[in-house]
C-alpha positions in Angstrom: 129.2 119.7 107.1 129.2 123.2 109.0 130.1 126.2 107.2 132.4 128.3 109.3 134.0 126.0 112.0 136.0 126.4 115.1 138.1 123.7 116.9 136.6 122.2 120.0 138.1 119.7 122.5 136.0 117.3 124.2 136.1 116.3 126.9 138.1 118.7 128.7 139.1 116.2 131.4 140.7 113.2 130.1 139.4 109.9 131.5 141.6 106.6 131.5 141.0 104.6 128.4 139.5 107.3 126.4 141.2 110.0 124.0 140.3 113.6 123.8 138.6 114.4 120.6 139.2 117.8 118.6 136.0 118.7 116.7 134.8 121.1 114.3 131.7 123.0 115.6 130.1 125.9 113.8 130.9 129.4 114.5 127.4 130.9 114.5 124.1 129.2 115.6 122.3 126.5 113.7 119.1 124.7 113.8 119.6 121.7 116.2 116.1 120.0 115.6 117.8 117.5 113.6 120.9 116.4 115.6 120.9 113.7 118.4 122.6 112.4 121.4 126.3 113.4 122.0 126.3 115.9 118.8 123.2 117.5 120.1 124.5 117.9 123.5 128.0 119.5 122.4 126.0 122.1 120.2 123.5 123.0 122.8 126.1 123.5 125.5 128.5 125.4 123.2 125.9 127.9 122.5 125.8 126.8 118.9 122.0 126.1 118.8 119.6 128.6 117.9 116.5 126.8 119.4 117.9 124.4 122.0 119.0 124.9 125.5 122.0 123.1 127.2 120.8 120.1 129.3 123.8 119.9 131.3 123.0 118.5 134.7 126.2 117.2 136.6 125.6 115.4 139.9 125.9 117.7 142.9 128.8 117.2 145.6 128.0 114.6 148.2 125.1 113.2 145.8 125.1 109.7 144.4 123.6 108.0 141.4 121.3 105.2 142.3 122.1 103.2 139.2 126.0 103.1 140.0 127.7 100.3 141.3 129.5 100.8 144.8 132.5 98.7 143.8 133.4 100.7 140.6 136.6 102.3 140.6 137.0 105.7 138.7 140.2 106.4 136.8 141.0 110.1 136.1 144.1 111.4 134.3 145.3 115.2 135.0 148.6 117.0 135.5 150.5 113.9 134.0 149.2 111.7 136.9 147.0 108.7 137.0 144.6 108.7 139.9 142.4 105.9 141.2 139.3 106.8 143.1 137.2 104.4 144.8 133.9 106.0 146.2 133.4 106.0 150.0 130.0 105.1 151.5 127.5 107.5 150.6 129.5 109.4 148.6 130.2 109.3 144.9 132.8 111.1 142.5 132.2 111.6 139.1 133.2 114.0 136.4 131.4 116.3 134.3 130.3 113.6 131.8 127.3 112.3 133.8 123.7 113.4 133.3 121.7 112.9 136.6 117.9 112.1 135.8 115.0 113.2 138.1 114.8 109.9 139.5 118.6 109.9 140.6 119.7 107.7 137.9 122.8 108.8 135.9 123.5 108.3 132.1 126.4 109.6 129.7 125.6 112.7 128.0 125.5 110.7 124.6 122.3 109.2 125.7 120.6 112.4 126.3 118.1 113.5 123.3 118.7 110.5 121.5 115.0 109.7 121.2 115.2 106.9 123.7 114.0 107.2 127.4 117.2 106.2 128.9 116.5 107.5 132.4 113.3 105.8 132.8 111.1 108.8 133.7 111.5 110.8 130.3 113.6 113.5 132.0 116.6 113.1 129.3 114.2 113.7 126.4 111.8 116.2 127.9 113.5 119.4 127.5 114.8 118.4 123.9 113.7 120.1 120.6 114.8 117.4 118.3 111.7 115.0 118.7 108.0 114.5 118.4 106.3 113.2 121.4 103.9 110.8 120.6 102.2 111.0 124.0 102.5 114.5 125.2 101.7 114.9 129.0 101.9 111.2 129.7 104.4 109.8 132.4 103.6 105.9 131.6 104.0 105.5 127.9 106.8 107.5 126.7 107.6 107.4 122.7 109.5 109.7 120.6 110.3 109.7 117.0 112.4 112.2 114.8 110.6 115.3 113.5 111.4 114.1 109.9 109.0 111.1 110.5 106.1 113.4 111.1 103.4 113.6 108.3 105.6 111.4 105.9 102.8 109.1 105.2 104.0 106.3 107.4 102.7 105.7 111.0 105.7 105.8 113.4 103.8 106.6 116.7 101.8 103.5 118.2 98.7 106.0 118.3 99.0 107.4 115.0 99.6 110.8 116.0 102.7 111.5 114.0 100.4 111.6 110.9 98.7 114.8 111.6 97.2 115.1 108.2 94.9 112.1 109.1 95.1 112.5 112.8 93.9 115.7 114.6 93.3 116.6 118.1 89.2 117.0 117.3 86.9 114.6 115.7 85.6 117.6 113.9 88.0 120.2 112.8 87.1 123.9 112.8 84.6 126.0 114.7 82.3 126.4 111.5 81.9 122.6 111.3 81.3 122.2 114.9 78.8 124.9 115.0 77.0 123.7 112.0 76.9 120.2 113.2 75.1 120.9 116.2 72.8 123.7 114.6 71.6 121.3 111.7 71.5 118.3 113.9 69.1 120.1 116.2 66.8 121.7 113.6 66.6 118.4 112.1 65.6 116.6 115.1 63.1 119.1 115.9 61.3 119.6 112.5 61.3 116.1 111.7 60.0 115.0 115.1 57.0 117.5 114.4 56.7 115.7 110.9 56.5 112.2 112.4 54.1 113.6 115.3 51.8 115.2 113.1 51.8 112.7 110.5 50.9 109.9 113.0 48.1 111.8 114.0 46.5 112.8 110.5 47.4 109.4 109.2 44.2 107.8 110.4 42.2 110.8 108.9 43.3 110.2 105.4 40.4 108.8 103.3 42.1 108.0 99.9 44.7 105.4 98.9 46.9 107.7 97.1 46.8 110.4 100.1 47.5 107.6 102.5 50.7 106.6 100.4 51.7 110.4 100.2 51.2 110.9 103.8 53.2 107.6 104.8 56.3 108.5 102.3 56.3 112.1 103.8 56.6 110.4 107.3 59.4 108.1 105.8 61.2 111.0 104.7 60.7 112.7 108.2 62.1 109.3 109.7 65.4 109.3 107.6 66.1 112.8 108.0 65.5 112.4 111.9 68.1 109.5 111.9 70.4 111.9 110.1 70.1 114.8 112.5 70.4 112.2 115.5 73.8 111.2 114.0 74.7 114.8 113.5 74.1 115.2 117.4 76.0 112.0 118.4 79.1 113.1 116.3 79.1 116.3 118.0 78.7 115.0 121.4 81.9 112.8 120.5 83.9 115.7 119.4 83.2 117.4 122.9 83.9 114.1 124.9 87.4 113.6 122.8 88.1 117.5 122.8 91.9 118.0 122.3 92.7 114.3 122.8 91.4 112.5 119.9 94.7 111.9 118.1 96.3 110.0 121.0 92.8 107.9 121.2 91.6 107.8 117.4 92.2 104.0 117.5 89.7 103.6 120.5 87.0 105.4 118.7 87.6 104.3 114.9 87.4 100.5 116.3 84.6 101.1 118.5 81.1 99.7 117.9 79.6 103.2 118.3 81.6 104.5 115.3 80.2 101.6 113.3 76.8 102.0 114.6 76.7 105.9 113.7 77.9 105.1 110.2 75.1 102.5 109.7 72.2 105.0 111.0 73.6 107.9 108.7 73.6 105.4 105.8 70.1 104.2 106.6 68.8 107.7 107.3 70.1 109.0 104.0 68.6 106.4 102.0 65.6 106.0 103.5 65.0 109.7 102.9 66.5 109.6 99.2 64.4 106.6 98.4 61.1 107.8 99.9 61.5 111.2 98.0 61.9 109.3 94.9 58.8 107.1 95.3 56.8 110.0 96.3 57.7 112.0 93.2 57.1 108.9 91.0 53.8 108.4 92.8 52.5 112.0 92.5 53.4 112.0 88.5 51.6 108.8 88.1 48.6 110.1 90.1 48.5 113.2 87.9 48.8 111.4 84.6 46.0 109.0 85.5 43.8 111.8 86.4 43.8 111.2 90.1 45.0 114.4 91.5 41.8 114.5 93.4 40.9 110.5 93.8 37.9 109.2 94.7 39.2 105.7 95.7 38.9 105.2 99.2 41.8 104.0 101.6 40.9 100.2 102.2 42.8 97.3 103.7 44.6 96.5 100.4 45.8 100.2 100.3 47.4 99.8 103.7 49.0 96.7 103.0 50.4 98.5 99.8 51.8 101.3 101.9 53.2 98.7 104.4 54.9 97.0 101.7 56.5 99.9 100.0 57.7 101.6 103.3 59.0 98.2 104.7 60.7 97.6 101.3 62.6 100.9 101.6 63.5 100.6 105.2 64.7 96.8 104.3 66.8 98.2 101.2 68.3 101.2 102.9 69.4 98.7 105.9 70.7 96.2 103.7 73.0 98.7 101.9 74.3 99.8 105.2 75.0 96.3 106.5 76.4 94.4 103.8 80.0 96.1 104.2 80.0 94.7 108.0 79.3 91.1 107.2 82.0 88.6 107.9 81.6 87.1 104.6 83.0 90.4 102.9 85.6 91.1 105.3 88.5 91.1 102.3 86.4 93.5 100.6 85.3 96.2 103.1 88.0 95.5 105.5 90.6 99.0 105.5 93.3 97.8 107.5 94.0 95.7 110.5 95.4 97.0 113.9 97.5 95.1 116.6 97.1 97.2 119.9 100.2 94.8 121.7 102.7 94.7 119.0 105.1 97.6 118.9 106.5 96.9 115.4 103.4 96.9 113.7 102.5 100.5 114.4 98.9 102.0 113.5 96.6 100.7 111.1 98.4 98.3 108.7 97.1 97.9 105.0 97.6 94.7 103.0 100.6 96.1 101.2 102.1 97.2 104.4 102.7 93.7 105.4 104.8 92.9 102.2 107.9 93.9 103.9 107.1 92.2 107.2 106.4 89.0 105.6 109.3 89.1 103.2 111.6 89.6 106.1 110.5 86.8 108.5 109.5 84.4 105.9 112.3 85.2 103.1 109.5 85.4 100.4 109.9 88.3 98.3 107.4 87.5 95.3 104.4 87.5 97.2 101.4 89.2 96.2 100.2 90.3 99.7 97.0 92.3 98.2 95.5 88.9 97.2 95.9 87.4 100.5 92.9 87.5 102.7 92.8 89.2 106.4 92.8 85.6 108.0 95.8 84.5 106.0 97.7 87.7 107.2 96.5 87.3 110.5 97.8 83.6 110.6 101.2 84.6 109.1 101.5 87.4 111.9 100.6 84.8 114.6 103.1 82.3 113.9 105.9 84.9 114.2 105.2 84.9 117.9 106.0 81.3 119.3 105.6 82.3 123.0 102.3 83.9 122.6 99.1 81.7 121.7 97.0 84.6 120.7 97.4 88.0 119.4 94.6 90.7 119.6 93.9 92.1 116.3 91.1 94.3 115.0 90.0 94.7 111.3 89.3 98.4 110.5 85.7 98.3 109.1 84.1 100.2 106.3 82.9 103.0 108.2 86.1 103.5 110.0 88.1 105.4 107.3 87.4 108.9 108.9 86.5 110.1 112.3 83.0 111.2 111.4 82.3 107.5 110.6 80.6 108.2 107.3 79.8 105.8 104.2 83.1 105.3 102.3 82.2 107.3 99.3 85.8 108.3 98.4 88.0 105.4 97.3 91.0 104.9 95.0 91.0 102.9 91.8 92.8 99.9 93.3 90.5 99.8 96.2 88.5 96.6 96.4 85.4 98.7 97.5 85.4 100.6 94.4 82.6 98.5 92.5 80.2 98.9 95.7 80.8 102.5 96.2 80.3 103.1 92.5 77.2 101.3 92.5 75.8 103.4 95.5 76.8 106.5 93.9 74.8 105.5 90.6 71.8 104.3 92.6 71.7 107.8 94.2 72.2 109.6 90.9 69.3 107.5 89.3 67.1 108.6 92.2 67.8 112.3 91.8 67.3 112.1 88.0 63.8 110.3 88.7 62.8 113.1 91.4 63.7 115.8 88.7 62.1 114.3 85.8 58.8 113.6 87.9 58.5 117.1 89.4 59.0 118.7 86.1 56.4 116.6 84.7 54.0 117.5 87.7 54.7 121.2 87.2 54.1 120.9 83.1 50.9 119.1 84.0 49.7 121.8 86.2 50.6 124.6 83.6 48.6 122.7 80.9 45.7 122.3 83.1 45.4 125.9 84.1 45.1 126.9 80.3 41.8 124.6 80.0 39.9 126.4 82.5 37.9 129.5 82.2 39.0 133.1 82.8 37.6 133.3 86.1 39.9 130.5 87.6 42.7 131.1 85.6 44.0 133.8 87.9 43.5 131.5 91.1 45.4 128.6 89.1 48.2 131.0 87.8 49.0 131.9 91.3 48.9 128.3 92.5 51.2 127.1 89.5 53.5 130.0 90.5 53.7 128.5 94.0 54.3 125.1 92.9 56.9 126.0 90.4 58.7 127.7 93.3 58.5 124.7 95.4 59.5 122.3 92.4 62.6 124.4 91.9 63.6 124.3 95.4 63.2 120.3 95.6 65.2 120.0 92.5 67.8 122.7 93.5 68.2 121.2 97.0 68.5 117.6 95.9 71.1 118.9 93.3 73.3 120.6 95.8 73.3 117.7 98.2 74.0 114.8 95.6 75.5 115.9 92.3 78.4 117.8 93.7 79.0 114.9 96.2 79.0 112.4 93.2 81.3 114.5 91.1 83.9 115.1 93.8 83.8 111.2 94.5 84.6 110.8 90.6 87.3 113.2 90.6 89.0 111.5 93.6 88.5 108.2 92.0 90.8 109.4 89.1 93.2 111.3 91.3 92.3 114.6 90.0 91.8 116.0 93.8 92.3 114.4 97.0 88.5 114.6 98.5 89.4 113.3 101.9 89.8 116.7 103.2 86.5 117.5 102.2 85.0 114.5 104.0 83.9 116.3 107.2 82.3 119.4 105.2 80.4 117.0 103.1 79.1 114.7 105.8 78.2 117.6 108.2 76.9 120.4 106.0 76.2 119.4 102.3 74.5 115.9 102.6 72.4 116.5 105.7 71.1 120.0 104.8 68.0 118.3 103.3 67.0 116.9 106.5 66.3 120.4 107.6 64.9 121.5 104.0 62.6 118.5 103.5 60.2 119.1 106.3 59.5 122.7 105.2 58.9 121.3 101.6 57.0 118.2 102.1 55.1 118.8 105.3 52.3 121.7 105.1 52.1 121.8 109.0 55.8 122.5 109.2 55.9 124.9 106.3 52.8 126.5 107.3 54.3 127.2 110.7 57.4 128.8 109.4 55.4 130.8 107.0 53.0 132.2 109.9 56.0 133.1 111.9 57.5 134.7 108.7 54.2 136.8 108.2 53.9 137.7 111.8 57.7 139.0 112.0 57.2 141.0 108.6 53.9 142.3 109.8 55.5 143.6 113.1 58.4 145.2 111.3 56.0 147.0 109.0 53.7 148.2 111.8 56.7 149.3 113.9 57.8 151.4 110.7 54.4 153.0 110.3 54.1 154.1 114.0 57.5 155.7 113.7 56.5 157.4 110.5 53.3 158.7 112.1 55.1 159.8 115.2 57.7 161.8 113.1 55.1 163.5 110.9 53.0 164.7 113.9 56.2 166.0 115.5 57.2 168.0 112.3 53.7 169.5 112.1 53.1 170.6 115.6 55.3 173.6 116.6 57.2 173.5 119.7 55.3 175.7 122.4 57.3 177.6 125.1 56.8 176.3 128.4 58.4 178.2 131.2 62.1 178.8 131.1 64.2 177.4 128.6 67.7 177.6 127.1 68.9 177.9 123.5 70.0 174.1 123.4 67.1 173.0 125.6 63.9 171.3 124.5 63.9 172.6 121.0 67.0 170.5 120.4 65.7 167.7 122.0 62.8 167.4 119.9 65.0 167.7 116.7 67.0 165.0 118.1 63.9 162.9 118.3 62.7 163.8 114.6 66.2 162.9 113.2 66.3 159.4 115.2 62.7 158.7 114.0 63.8 159.2 110.6 66.8 157.0 110.9 64.5 154.2 112.4 62.3 154.5 109.2 65.3 154.2 106.8 66.7 151.3 108.5 63.4 149.4 108.4 62.8 150.0 104.8 66.3 148.4 104.1 
């Protein structure tokens, strides 16, 4: 209902068989985004729209509409007379009620801006402000929906573009996450490649069985972190390839084997690294407890078999945990939704409860518990709706396809059938964190106790070693805490609907969880850690040396008086020397800070 209206007569020329209408239109401009068809046309062409232009496009004299029939007779009424008009060859007569399309078809103005491509080329909808274009820039697949349907929780566009909260134009949103993904990925790949290369060379030189296990587990940590780094680089590359076009091609990526493979690689890598750190910490605690800190047992064939069994078990367990959600046998547990690319009325990813109104409408069954149906049953029921098509192409959205970054689905709702498996994984990872923390605390305590039992001469060296060990243990526990404890806490809060954690998924998967893949090589491998320490020492020495040189230069300049040499002015060399002294002092202050 318009406030402050005026009368408007439409059409201004009477056409035989129709009646003129007296309409009430607003006196001032209004928002026309939620009006369609003839009303939209009337408002925009009467200067009543604040945000829409009139799309009035009458046919020019001597031109024709290609979709009109030549035998049609037009009847007009004017000046109290009825006139019958038959178009001549090559000429058409029309009144100002016809919209001419860019392809020369003609349609009534009531079909302009009505969310339907009536022209066949989209020209009747192109200039409208009352719709959301599901395929912007495309001339082949034209689909429009009302603006009120955007972001309402229901997929209306076939390509899912209308749900912008879950569908963005980039795989990774935000410059910070994009840059972090590249940096963390490259650092992880480089550092962990060094760990594996150096570890492989030194593995044959290890003489003790406990040293052999330690070296093998450190290489396993490097292998797992290398997989995580490779995953990050692949996701960053995918983001570049889908830049500004991901929303329209979302289903193409989420349903691809590449997304599933990256999800498996990420899960295997993170679990291999975590399990290896757990076994390594427990092994070191056990060695210290048994007095094997400097063991005398040599690495024999039995020791190699033991190491192979432990490392093989870690890889097997990690792979099994990552692959179980993909097994066909567990499709009803880990399948998130189903997608029909060739069925227009089943748009986007259909979850089980989305099928309820569809099944009830077609089969007349309103008391069915759709969530208890298997995906196979729902596919058969949907297939039976199409008697003329023998096979409908369908895809079950996998466990790793719930988010564009293809990560393990840690954030689940209370009624999600995947909840028990996700809960088990979170509990397993939390237990690993506790074991790592307890083991290294015990190692640190044993080291402190052992230093008090030695003589005073050795106590100073042991105290220095213990301080270094304490810092290392603190960093190990802190980094593991930062990676897993907040992640587990957020998953629990999401489970009890305290927060919606899906918006943090990219941040957690790109920055928080993978950060250990960069830190671990510095903590567990002496080669990488020593290299970084040497670089740090050289940089620090270079800065101190430069500061010392500048300080000496400034001191010499202040002590030696300026000698007059030839002709000079009041603002000549004396001022130059003073400026040099001031500049040197500033440089010294900067280096000290």
